[in-house]
C-alpha positions in Angstrom: -20.8 8.0 -191.1 -17.9 8.8 -193.4 -15.2 6.4 -194.3 -12.7 9.2 -195.1 -11.6 9.9 -191.6 -8.2 9.2 -190.0 -4.7 8.3 -191.0 -4.1 5.5 -193.6 -1.7 3.7 -191.3 -4.4 3.2 -188.7 -7.4 2.8 -191.0 -9.2 -0.5 -191.1 -9.4 -2.6 -194.2 -13.1 -1.8 -194.7 -12.4 1.9 -194.2 -9.7 1.8 -196.9 -12.2 0.1 -199.2 -14.7 2.9 -198.7 -16.9 0.9 -196.3 -18.8 2.0 -193.3 -17.0 3.6 -190.3 -18.1 2.3 -187.0 -16.7 1.2 -183.6 -15.0 -1.9 -185.0 -13.0 0.5 -187.2 -11.7 2.2 -184.1 -10.9 -1.2 -182.6 -8.7 -2.0 -185.6 -6.9 1.3 -185.2 -6.4 0.5 -181.5 -4.8 -2.8 -182.6 -2.3 -1.0 -184.8 -1.4 1.3 -181.9 -1.1 -1.7 -179.5 1.2 -3.4 -182.0 3.4 -0.3 -182.3 3.5 0.1 -178.5 4.7 -3.5 -178.0 7.2 -3.5 -180.8 10.8 -2.6 -180.4 11.7 0.9 -181.6 11.9 1.1 -185.4 15.2 2.2 -187.0 13.6 4.1 -189.8 10.2 5.4 -190.9 10.3 2.9 -193.8 10.9 0.0 -191.4 7.9 1.2 -189.4 5.6 1.4 -192.4 6.6 -2.0 -193.8 6.3 -3.7 -190.4 2.9 -2.1 -189.7 1.7 -2.9 -193.2 2.7 -6.5 -192.7 1.0 -6.6 -189.3 -2.2 -5.3 -190.8 -2.2 -8.4 -193.0 -1.5 -10.7 -190.1 2.3 -11.1 -190.8 4.4 -10.4 -187.7 8.1 -10.4 -187.5 10.3 -12.7 -185.4 10.4 -10.1 -182.6 6.6 -10.2 -182.2 6.6 -14.0 -182.3 8.9 -14.2 -179.3 7.0 -11.5 -177.5 3.7 -13.3 -178.1 5.1 -16.5 -176.5 5.9 -14.6 -173.3 2.7 -12.5 -173.5 0.0 -14.7 -175.0 -2.9 -12.6 -173.7 -1.5 -9.5 -175.5 -1.0 -11.5 -178.7 -4.5 -12.9 -178.6 -6.0 -9.4 -178.0 -3.9 -8.0 -180.9 -5.0 -10.7 -183.3 -8.6 -10.0 -182.4 -8.2 -6.2 -182.8 -6.4 -6.6 -186.2 -8.9 -9.1 -187.6 -9.8 -8.2 -191.2 -13.4 -9.2 -190.3 -15.1 -6.4 -188.4 -17.5 -8.6 -186.6 -14.6 -10.6 -185.1 -13.1 -7.6 -183.4 -13.8 -7.1 -179.7 -15.9 -4.2 -178.5 -14.3 -1.4 -176.4 -15.9 -3.0 -173.3 -14.3 -6.4 -174.2 -10.9 -4.7 -174.6 -11.3 -3.0 -171.1 -12.3 -6.4 -169.6 -9.3 -8.1 -171.2 -6.9 -5.5 -170.1 -8.2 -5.7 -166.5 -7.8 -9.5 -166.6 -4.2 -9.2 -168.0 -3.4 -6.6 -165.4 -4.6 -8.9 -162.6 -2.5 -11.7 -164.1 0.6 -9.5 -164.2 0.1 -8.3 -160.6 -0.5 -11.9 -159.4 2.7 -13.0 -161.1 4.7 -10.2 -159.6 3.2 -10.9 -156.1 4.1 -14.6 -156.5 7.6 -13.7 -157.6 8.1 -11.3 -154.6 6.7 -13.9 -152.2 9.0 -16.6 -153.5 12.0 -14.2 -153.3 11.1 -13.4 -149.6 10.7 -17.1 -148.8 14.1 -17.8 -150.4 15.7 -15.0 -148.3 14.2 -16.3 -145.1 15.4 -19.8 -145.8 18.9 -18.5 -146.6 18.9 -16.6 -143.3 17.8 -19.7 -141.3 20.4 -21.8 -143.0 23.1 -19.3 -142.2 22.1 -19.3 -138.5 22.3 -23.0 -138.4 25.9 -23.0 -139.5 
């Protein structure tokens, strides 16, 4: 396969170095896209390029650090996708599996929050009737 495919911003390190293009290259590109999707909107094109360039090297800004604390699963997936070692990147099937797991966690958290909210409302109603 050719190594001269795609946009530089999304290209993997091995692709930039003229190495082989394979599925791990696509996973790196997916990591760059995930990073962009999770990041606050960029003010300028230059800010976008610098921020993405830094992320490609494993240097994330303070915004990403705070986001990763509240979303550790996303942060872990992103770090794996942006690994500079192709063999350390997840496969597409691993990414789908991870996303399904994260989705379940989010849905369970939302259901727990709703259940707690309803229980609090019931308790408040009971307490009001007692007065």
